[in-house]
SEVO-18486 format. One line per 8 residues: number of its first residue (from 1); for each residue x, y, z of C-alpha. Coordinates in pm, whole numbers, padded with zeros to 5 digits. Layout:
<recs>
NUM	X,Y,Z; ...
</recs>
This chain:
<recs>
1	-15633,-05849,00068; -15375,-05656,00266; -15045,-05825,00334; -14859,-05651,00612; -14519,-05635,00445; -14331,-05414,00690; -14035,-05212,00568; -13714,-05139,00753
9	-13619,-04784,00849; -13273,-04691,00701; -12975,-04709,00938; -12852,-04380,01091; -12528,-04225,00960; -12308,-04028,01206; -12299,-03656,01116; -11973,-03471,01030
17	-11826,-03210,01258; -12037,-02895,01206; -11739,-02660,01244; -11468,-02811,01029; -11658,-03059,00817; -11424,-03340,00926; -11363,-03547,01235; -11168,-03385,01517
25	-10864,-03560,01653; -10914,-03667,02014; -10645,-03571,02267; -10334,-03782,02316; -10320,-04040,02589; -10110,-04012,02903; -09826,-04253,02843; -09709,-04250,03205
33	-10049,-04320,03359; -10127,-04674,03476; -10472,-04827,03465; -10654,-04912,03787; -10587,-05252,03938; -10751,-05532,03749; -10804,-05323,03432; -10612,-05368,03114
41	-10596,-05128,02822; -10449,-05180,02482; -10137,-04966,02429; -10188,-04675,02195; -09886,-04497,02036; -09857,-04135,02149; -09654,-03893,01938; -09563,-03663,02229
49	-09524,-03736,02598; -09664,-03530,02880; -09419,-03265,03008; -09232,-03369,03318; -09346,-03229,03644; -09526,-03317,03964; -09877,-03456,03924; -10135,-03441,04198
57	-10337,-03762,04177; -10706,-03719,04252; -10906,-03948,04475; -11091,-04240,04308; -11418,-04136,04149; -11309,-03770,04119; -11214,-03565,03812; -10928,-03331,03739
65	-10860,-03053,03491; -10531,-02994,03312; -10433,-02646,03193; -10790,-02526,03167; -10916,-02819,02957; -11255,-02986,03001; -11287,-03218,03301; -11176,-03573,03216
73	-11290,-03878,03410; -11014,-04078,03574; -11228,-04374,03672; -11133,-04583,03370; -10869,-04626,03103; -10807,-04325,02880; -10777,-04533,02565; -11026,-04733,02358
81	-11272,-04632,02088; -11554,-04547,02331; -11340,-04300,02534; -11194,-04145,02221; -11542,-04116,02068; -11667,-03942,02382; -11384,-03686,02386; -11418,-03633,02011
89	-11789,-03561,02055; -11721,-03313,02337; -11455,-03147,02125; -11190,-03147,02403; -10821,-03126,02317; -10511,-03062,02522; -10277,-02772,02458; -09929,-02814,02319
97	-10016,-03149,02149; -09995,-03232,01785; -10295,-03395,01605; -10301,-03774,01605; -10349,-03983,01295; -10678,-03831,01174; -10754,-04100,00916; -10703,-04378,01168
105	-10924,-04206,01427; -11204,-04149,01174; -11192,-04511,01060; -11199,-04640,01417; -11499,-04421,01497; -11690,-04526,01185; -11620,-04895,01249; -11730,-04859,01609
113	-12060,-04691,01516; -12132,-04941,01237; -12063,-05239,01463; -12279,-05088,01736; -12572,-05032,01497; -12539,-05383,01352; -12535,-05536,01700; -12840,-05337,01803
121	-13031,-05434,01489; -12930,-05799,01516; -12985,-05862,01884; -13174,-05572,02042; -13425,-05368,01840; -13507,-05253,01489; -13747,-05002,01337; -14007,-05091,01072
129	-14268,-04909,00866; -14627,-05037,00835; -14731,-04999,00468; -15072,-05176,00457; -15381,-05212,00674; -15408,-05574,00786; -15351,-05469,01150; -15587,-05168,01141
137	-15680,-04992,01344; -15426,-05113,01600; -15152,-05025,01351; -15214,-04808,01046; -15064,-04844,00701; -15083,-04572,00437; -15395,-04378,00533; -15580,-04049,00539
145	-15763,-03909,00840; -16116,-03825,00728; -16357,-03592,00906; -16719,-03665,00826; -16882,-03346,00688; -17220,-03443,00843; -17138,-03555,01198; -16776,-03445,01248
153	-16649,-03790,01349; -16286,-03857,01257; -16150,-04189,01136; -15854,-04331,00939; -15914,-04455,00584; -15701,-04714,00408; -15526,-04532,00122; -15267,-04790,00024
161	-15416,-04811,-00327; -15295,-04456,-00386; -14930,-04567,-00362; -14967,-04927,-00487; -14692,-05013,-00734; -14828,-05354,-00828; -15166,-05488,-00940; -15217,-05219,-01202
169	-15051,-04928,-01026; -15189,-04649,-00804; -15565,-04590,-00781; -15720,-04267,-00655; -15943,-04300,-00346; -16250,-04077,-00391; -16518,-04231,-00162; -16563,-04374,00186
177	-16834,-04429,00450; -16852,-04277,00797; -16884,-04540,01072; -17080,-04303,01296; -17362,-04178,01073; -17306,-04396,00762; -17282,-04098,00533; -17135,-04180,00190
185	-16852,-03925,00158; -16758,-03839,-00200; -16440,-03633,-00180; -16470,-03426,-00503; -16836,-03345,-00430; -16771,-03238,-00071; -16475,-03022,-00170; -16678,-02861,-00446
193	-16995,-02798,-00243; -16803,-02663,00056; -16599,-02425,-00164; -16284,-02586,-00034; -16360,-02553,00338; -16381,-02933,00365; -16067,-03121,00265; -15971,-03485,00268
201	-15687,-03551,00512; -15327,-03551,00397; -15162,-03882,00315; -14980,-04053,00604; -14731,-04320,00501; -14788,-04562,00786; -14693,-04610,01149; -14326,-04646,01244
209	-14281,-04919,01504; -13995,-05039,01719; -13947,-05417,01737; -13760,-05582,02026; -13558,-05888,01929; -13373,-05972,02247; -13658,-06059,02489; -13733,-06400,02343
217	-13377,-06470,02225; -13236,-06425,02575; -13522,-06609,02740; -13634,-06294,02923; -13991,-06320,02800; -14130,-06585,02566; -14383,-06501,02297; -14741,-06514,02424
225	-15082,-06527,02253; -15208,-06179,02155; -14853,-06040,02124; -14794,-05831,01811; -14498,-05990,01630; -14282,-05932,01321; -14158,-06224,01111; -14016,-06305,00772
233	-14288,-06400,00525; -14280,-06783,00524; -14397,-06819,00163; -14141,-06576,00020; -13882,-06447,00273; -13708,-06243,00000; -13861,-06032,-00276; -13620,-05881,-00529
241	-13336,-05963,-00287; -13508,-05759,-00015; -13634,-05916,00311; -14013,-05942,00312; -14138,-05896,00668; -14493,-05921,00801; -14649,-05792,01123; -14946,-05974,01280
249	-15093,-06074,01614; -14981,-06408,01750; -15283,-06632,01811; -15166,-06994,01840; -14860,-07159,01996; -14699,-07490,01895; -14914,-07802,01950; -15233,-07604,01994
257	-15558,-07633,01800; -15720,-07302,01707; -16095,-07279,01640; -16254,-06963,01496; -16626,-06933,01555; -16866,-06639,01569; -16579,-06391,01572; -16402,-06546,01873
265	-16087,-06756,01910; -16091,-07087,02098; -15779,-07282,02195; -15721,-07649,02283; -15400,-07837,02364; -15306,-08137,02151; -15240,-08356,02456; -15593,-08291,02586
273	-15749,-08377,02250; -15544,-08696,02222; -15692,-08806,02555; -16033,-08770,02388; -15924,-09001,02106; -15848,-08739,01840; -15586,-08879,01593; -15292,-08657,01496
281	-15058,-08901,01317; -15040,-09060,00973; -15055,-09410,01120; -15388,-09336,01286; -15532,-09174,00973; -15440,-09475,00758; -15666,-09689,00972; -15963,-09496,00834
289	-15857,-09341,00499; -16215,-09261,00398; -16265,-09035,00699; -15918,-08878,00697; -15848,-08874,00325; -15814,-08495,00316; -15552,-08505,00592; -15353,-08775,00413
297	-15366,-08568,00094; -15244,-08263,00283; -14956,-08471,00417; -14841,-08561,00066; -14907,-08228,-00100; -14781,-07954,00134; -14473,-07868,00341; -14497,-07880,00720
305	-14593,-07514,00758; -14910,-07576,00553; -15018,-07896,00727; -15272,-07739,00961; -15529,-08023,00952; -15790,-07763,00867; -16146,-07857,00971; -16050,-08191,01128
313	-16388,-08367,01151; -16331,-08517,01495; -16208,-08186,01637; -16512,-07996,01508; -16746,-08265,01637; -16591,-08239,01981; -16616,-07858,01969; -16986,-07873,01875
321	-17049,-08089,02180; -16907,-07819,02404; -16601,-08015,02518; -16407,-07868,02809; -16086,-07908,02603; -16162,-07577,02433; -16118,-07244,02608; -16192,-06902,02464
329	-15886,-06679,02417; -15965,-06390,02651; -15816,-06043,02624; -15700,-05858,02936; -15856,-05513,02994; -15578,-05317,02821; -15611,-05526,02505; -15991,-05495,02516
337	-15949,-05120,02482; -15671,-05155,02221; -15888,-05380,02002; -16208,-05179,02055; -16368,-05059,01731; -16613,-04764,01747; -16983,-04814,01676; -17137,-04480,01775
345	-17026,-04160,01947; -17327,-03964,02069; -17126,-03640,02071; -17115,-03657,01689; -17471,-03656,01564; -17546,-03606,01195; -17671,-03254,01134; -17865,-03358,00822
353	-18077,-03626,00994; -18388,-03531,01199; -18334,-03623,01563; -18699,-03719,01605; -18637,-04014,01372; -18266,-04098,01399; -18195,-04027,01769; -18012,-04346,01870
361	-18014,-04285,02247; -18361,-04213,02384; -18574,-04294,02691; -18802,-04598,02655; -19071,-04761,02866; -19119,-05139,02884; -19462,-05127,03044; -19707,-05324,02833
369	-19453,-05384,02552; -19277,-05724,02557; -18912,-05725,02451; -18972,-06015,02212; -19231,-05828,02005; -19204,-05925,01640; -19289,-05572,01533; -18955,-05416,01433
377	-19099,-05071,01499; -19220,-05152,01852; -18949,-04926,01990; -19137,-04624,01854; -19428,-04697,02089; -19185,-04747,02379; -19033,-04406,02318; -19368,-04233,02292
385	-19483,-04395,02614; -19166,-04282,02796; -19227,-03924,02679; -19550,-03922,02881; -19360,-03986,03205; -19262,-03650,03364; -18989,-03824,03568; -18811,-03990,03274
393	-18476,-03904,03117; -18453,-03553,02973; -18221,-03472,02683; -18040,-03140,02665; -18084,-02913,02365; -17842,-03096,02136; -17925,-03447,02258; -17573,-03518,02381
401	-17649,-03528,02754; -17936,-03684,02951; -18041,-03610,03308; -18297,-03760,03544; -18437,-03690,03889; -18667,-03968,03997; -18806,-04134,04308; -19008,-04425,04168
409	-18924,-04793,04213; -18959,-04880,03844; -18648,-04873,03626; -18630,-04578,03388; -18438,-04685,03076; -18226,-04486,02832; -18174,-04716,02533; -17956,-04735,02225
417	-18104,-04838,01888; -17883,-04896,01583; -18074,-04667,01348; -17889,-04617,01019; -17952,-04354,00752; -18122,-04475,00431; -17895,-04658,00191; -17959,-04412,-00089
425	-17997,-04035,-00068; -18286,-04036,-00314; -18494,-04231,-00062; -18512,-03920,00155; -18561,-03924,00533; -18833,-04171,00637; -19069,-04110,00929; -18959,-04434,01095
433	-18641,-04643,01071; -18598,-05016,01125; -18320,-05087,01377; -18055,-05344,01285; -17805,-05547,01489; -17450,-05419,01537; -17204,-05560,01284; -16829,-05555,01216
441	-16850,-05251,00987; -16518,-05062,00979; -16473,-04730,00801; -16105,-04805,00740; -16207,-05067,00480; -16457,-04854,00284; -16230,-04681,00031; -16418,-04654,-00301
449	-16697,-04872,-00157; -17074,-04827,-00173; -17277,-04915,00135; -17462,-05209,-00020; -17153,-05374,-00172; -17015,-05562,00128; -17126,-05826,00376; -17100,-05770,00748
457	-17121,-06003,01049; -17311,-05960,01375; -17099,-05867,01677; -17237,-05931,02024; -16926,-05838,02226; -16981,-05471,02314; -16825,-05198,02530; -17039,-04917,02673
465	-16873,-04598,02799; -17022,-04286,02954; -16949,-04006,03196; -17179,-04016,03499; -17237,-03705,03707; -17394,-03800,04042; -17582,-03517,04215; -17700,-03722,04516
473	-17540,-04044,04642; -17861,-04246,04652; -18058,-04482,04429; -17934,-04735,04176; -17749,-04706,03843; -17759,-04989,03586; -17548,-05043,03272; -17685,-05319,03050
481	-17548,-05499,02742; -17738,-05758,02536; -17593,-06055,02352; -17804,-06325,02191; -18041,-06479,02443; -17882,-06302,02742; -17865,-05959,02898; -17581,-05862,03132
489	-17595,-05587,03390; -17358,-05394,03614; -17562,-05252,03905; -17435,-04981,04140; -17582,-04892,04479; -17494,-04523,04471; -17521,-04490,04849; -17242,-04741,04914
497	-17062,-04766,04578; -17109,-05142,04571; -17134,-05295,04223; -17289,-05633,04137; -17275,-05817,03803; -17592,-05997,03696; -17720,-06202,03406; -18075,-06221,03271
505	-18147,-06537,03072; -18437,-06549,02833; -18732,-06312,02834; -18719,-06090,03145; -18646,-06371,03390; -18520,-06265,03736; -18153,-06161,03724; -17891,-06410,03841
513	-17592,-06269,04027; -17258,-06383,03881; -17035,-06188,04121; -17013,-06080,04481; -17080,-05709,04547; -16758,-05510,04508; -16680,-05163,04640; -16610,-04894,04379
521	-16537,-04521,04377; -16891,-04444,04262; -17021,-04374,04615; -17050,-03996,04649; -17146,-03694,04440; -16904,-03629,04158; -16824,-03706,03795; -16700,-04052,03696
529	-16590,-04218,03371; -16759,-04559,03367; -16712,-04849,03122; -16888,-05185,03106; -16764,-05453,02863; -16897,-05794,02764; -16603,-05937,02570; -16483,-06297,02528
537	-16746,-06436,02768; -16623,-06213,03048; -16765,-05897,03208; -16521,-05614,03283; -16590,-05288,03467; -16390,-04965,03480; -16458,-04673,03715; -16222,-04396,03608
545	-15888,-04581,03586; -15969,-04854,03837; -16082,-05213,03771; -16313,-05313,04060; -16335,-05674,03934; -15970,-05690,03828; -15948,-05882,03497; -16324,-05938,03495
553	-16582,-06207,03578; -16621,-06501,03339; -16946,-06680,03262; -17060,-06987,03071; -17202,-06889,02731; -17548,-06980,02615; -17569,-07275,02380; -17782,-07059,02150
561	-17545,-06864,01924; -17640,-06570,01706; -17852,-06256,01738; -18208,-06254,01870; -18471,-06000,01778; -18581,-05939,02136; -18236,-05857,02274; -17998,-05751,01999
569	-18220,-05472,01873; -18171,-05327,02224; -17792,-05379,02243; -17711,-05123,02517; -17912,-04950,02791; -17863,-04725,03095; -18118,-04746,03376; -18186,-04587,03715
577	-18418,-04678,04000; -18520,-04535,04335; -18458,-04183,04455; -18186,-04076,04215; -18047,-03756,04069; -17777,-03781,03804; -17686,-03715,03441; -17492,-03903,03174
585	-17293,-03760,02884; -17012,-03853,02643; -17192,-04176,02553; -16984,-04409,02336; -17061,-04760,02218; -16787,-04983,02081; -16744,-05344,01975; -16476,-05606,01998
593	-16261,-05707,01700; -16434,-05980,01497; -16214,-06258,01357; -16342,-06403,01031; -16265,-06753,00909; -16059,-06644,00613; -16298,-06600,00322; -16403,-06238,00299
601	-16741,-06274,00127; -16848,-06620,00242; -17017,-06513,00564; -17227,-06213,00653; -17520,-06009,00522; -17553,-05672,00355; -17696,-05375,00545; -18030,-05421,00369
609	-18044,-05791,00451; -17985,-05721,00821; -18322,-05543,00826; -18490,-05885,00781; -18464,-06109,01093; -18562,-06410,00883; -18216,-06400,00723; -18017,-06372,01044
617	-17965,-06746,01078; -17784,-06762,00743; -17511,-06506,00812; -17231,-06735,00934; -17063,-07068,00873; -16993,-07324,01140; -16660,-07335,01325; -16329,-07387,01146
625	-16017,-07538,01305; -15638,-07527,01253; -15359,-07733,01410; -15032,-07553,01493; -14736,-07779,01420; -14443,-07803,01668; -14190,-07525,01612; -14450,-07302,01442
633	-14693,-07019,01525; -15041,-06923,01402; -15073,-06548,01330; -15361,-06326,01221; -15423,-05960,01143; -15653,-05748,01359; -15829,-05623,01044; -15943,-05978,00989
641	-16163,-05938,00675; -15874,-05767,00491; -15572,-05959,00620; -15346,-06213,00452; -15225,-06436,00733; -15207,-06794,00856; -15566,-06855,00740; -15479,-06764,00379
649	-15174,-06587,00244; -15319,-06451,-00081; -15637,-06410,-00280; -15574,-06725,-00482; -15564,-06935,-00164; -15906,-06823,-00045; -16088,-07085,-00251; -15849,-07365,-00153
657	-15796,-07263,00213; -15417,-07260,00172; -15280,-07069,00465; -14956,-07126,00643; -14793,-07132,00983; -14493,-06919,01075; -14178,-07123,01154; -14011,-07022,01478
665	-13682,-06959,01296; -13848,-06679,01093; -13970,-06486,01398; -13789,-06151,01431; -13938,-06017,01753; -14219,-05845,01938; -14350,-05503,01835; -14312,-05271,02133
673	-14420,-04919,02043; -14525,-04672,01776; -14271,-04390,01766; -14404,-04202,01460; -14626,-04015,01385; -14596,-03844,01720; -14977,-03824,01753; -14988,-04205,01774
681	-14683,-04244,01997; -14732,-04519,02255; -14697,-04882,02351; -14845,-05145,02120; -15100,-05362,02298
</recs>
């Protein structure tokens, strides 16, 4: 388990004078000059006075020069450490003056810089280093960038084990798995077989981040759910007399109840649950000790930060009934993109896999083939039938771009199938491949891991991205995403640019509109970057950099949870209808971050098990709940399966569900930006 113990960046030390190797003495002060009205300056002894003579006083806000020296501002007092530091840095000095007390000036400058740095670190901002991967891939710990030798996709790989000083010492990382084509990359073998032309990436020692402390302290901006925060580790604030700091994403605020279910976060307020009769106090629990015995035991056994009332029976019962007290924690569009995890990039196709078998995007025909067919290979017949249509989608030579010119009223579909390479190389390339649902597989977590060693969980929250080149502004374009029993569509009338969001419940029932038509830029010939996301029970659309539906359009989820064979084996589709002429390229499919319940291997199925729909119902547990005590916060890592956080702080606590809240007094601030490496420079979302 990765614990995000962030490290401080050492304080800066002012450099010596490059010419002399010591600090220059700033010029003497004008003993006869008076400060402006209302300003006071501390007297500073001057060894020599200014020579007598007439002085022409400049106008306010102007500057003057004396005997050829650098211009000196006369807007403020000439004394004080800040003015002296400025003149020392510029290297200005007046003629015919003897050096001042050099030792005193150096000491004053050093004290000033030290005090300034301490004040900045204490009240404003501080820099930290990310050593581990619990926030990946939002923030990266020690990692290597790996380029897949088969498809060329690039991804970061957790390499913290290579610098681990505890738990047995460093361990070499020699294997990983590509997210895009699922190739098992063995580093020594690839380097040997390529004669050195392929190399594992160099070791990067983690992102450097800047943390703002003053926003919450000064009441400028309070901490909000989904903020990335830094705090002192509540279980052990100091380790070997060194502060032990963690960085996580803030999920729950004081007096909230957090429920994790099917990868999503739900939030309820204590006051709303109390109105429903949910007990939160010892007095109420004592009235029924048999039902609330575990909560009474928790009260006696643990400190306040560990009293999270985990899996409160009444809370879970109310959640199962679909109570309106619970609301899903929705991400705004910028955080949707920040927490997006790649599933497949069509521009990086594996060169060792035959396209006729493993082509994930291909035209399909639904005529005469029901979507709920139990035959897992029914898609093969759909593809063959589409090939007989002369007006269907046509792939270019490398299969990265698809074009269509069509006048029919039937929808022509271009569909994605999650077709993975065989688990073992000795199996060879089969003639047909069984598609599987999309899961929370993440290459970052596959160091020294074989493909059939881990469990993965189904993810239904997807993001489809493509570049659309419209030749004629006519016809209809459809982007479709499937989740469980539902299909969701974004439909564009290319003649007007109007977009409508629709939902199809069940098996091919008529679509239901869930939004009013909205004008978009997609209304004339040209090239457009289009995204369609179904995340956190809300549909979001991007056309280039615009958001036609603003934050998105919410919908009520289906009561049926989990993947279905009819829909989730067709997770993403692009369709056209009517007289239309366009092409699509740069197809990318991503998924939302999946939050697990805290036990890494308790839920999920292996890749092989996902090929059997009969096992799909067994992949997850029911919901789990946590209460956030007053004056505390609930925090989690984005790399949920590999994060030590409020759900569980260490491996030993996994079996006993001992997590812990973060006391407000241990909060250090909000992470603002990555400033190093320069390739990852940017704001943290």
